[in-house]
N, C-alpha and C positions, 0 to 999 in steps of 0.2 A: 693370819689373812689380813688382819687390821695394820700390822707393822709392815706388811709388803706394800698395802695402800698409802700409810703414811709415807715410806720412803719413796714410793712412785710419784707422790705429789711435792715431796720436798726436792726431789731430783727434777722434776719438772718446772717448780719456781726456779730453782738454781740454773737450769738451762737458759730459762726464758730472761732470767736476771743476765746471764752473760751474753746473749744476743742484744738484748737490750743496752748494756753497758759497752760491748763491743761497737754498736752502731752509734753511740754517743761519741765513743773514741775517735772512730772514723770521722765524724762530722768534725772534730775539734782538730783533728790532724789536717782534714781538707782546709778548713778555714786558716790555719796557720800556714798552709803552703801557699795561699793567694797572696800576691803582691798587695802591700798596704800602701794607701795614699800617703805619701811623706807630708806630715805636718809643716807648715810655714813657720820659719824661725820669726819670731817677735821682732819689730822694728824699732831701732832706738835711734831716734834724732838726737844729735847732740848739737846744742846750741851755745854760744859763746854768751857769758853773763854781759847784760845791758847792750846787747847787739839789737839792732832794730832796722828797719820795721819787721814786724814777723810776719810770716805768711800765715793765712786763714787756718791751715791745718796745725801751725804750732801754736797759734793764738788762741784756738779752741781748746786747747789741753792745757793753758796755761794755769798755773793753780796759785793765784793770789790771795789777798787776803779774805777769803769767803769760802764757804762750804760747797760751792759749785766745781769741783774739780773733776773734769774727764779725761786727765791723762791716763792712756792705758786702754781707752776705747778702740776698738777694730783691731786690736794687737798693735797698736802705734803707742811708743812710749816716748815722751819727749824729756831729755835730761838735760842739766846745765853742766858744761864743762869747767872744772875746778883745775886740772893741771893735765897735760898731756896734748897731743896734737893728732886732730882727725884726719883721715886721706880725704881726698877728695871722691874716691870711688867708694862703693859700700864695702864693707869687709865684716866678715864673722868675728864675732868675740865670744869669749867665755867669762862669764860673772864670776869674780873672785870672791867679793864681800858683798854683804848688806848689813850696814850697821846703822846706829843712831836713828832708828825708826819710830821714836814717839811722835805720837800726833801734837799737833799744836792745838789751840782753843777751839779751832774750826774742823778738827777732826782730820787734817791734813799731815800726813807724814811726809818728812825730807830726809829721806834714807840716803846714805852714802855708799856708791857703789864703785869698785874697783873692776874695770873690764881689760882682759888682755886681749888684746888684738890679734888675730892669726899671725901677723908678722913678728909678734914677741912685744910691742909697746904696749904699756899699761896706761888707762885713762883712769881719772878719778872723777868722778859724776855725781850729782846731786839729783834724785829723782823725787821730785814733788808727786804724790798721789794720795787719793782715799783709800787706804787698804782695804776698807770694806768693800768697796766697788771693784777696785783694780789692783792685782797681785804685786807683791815686790819682785825684784829681779832676785831670783834665788841663786847662791854659789853652784857653780858646776852647769847652770843653763847656759846653753848657747844661743845667742842673738846676732842679729844682723844691725851693725852700727854704720851710719853715715851722717854727714852734715845734711840738712834741711833741703840745701838746693840740689842734692845728687838725687 
């Protein structure tokens, strides 16, 4: 009799777990089938070295010789063009490289990034930022590239 009771309890527990597990699976599948909001691509504003005057948006992200660098705030990254040409209209790009990111004495990194524009052209840019507050541009990441006036 005891073995029948034990078998009944085990079978009941297994049935309950199967129902709960199935319910969770249905919930996961339902969530996966719902359309997701597409995350906005980070915006990369490309400025030519020595160009001025800077717009307030660009000036607020400039990383001069100080520890107060907000470049990357709000998903907007300002980079300095080292080679290549930026189109007048915004264009999607893929980050190819992220190198030489050792921070200076203020903790600001001056990373070099190659960006492949959707038309195939490649830009070389310098991304000055505080890596502890704002992330690097990661190889494989897609970004929206534009000149500051765009």
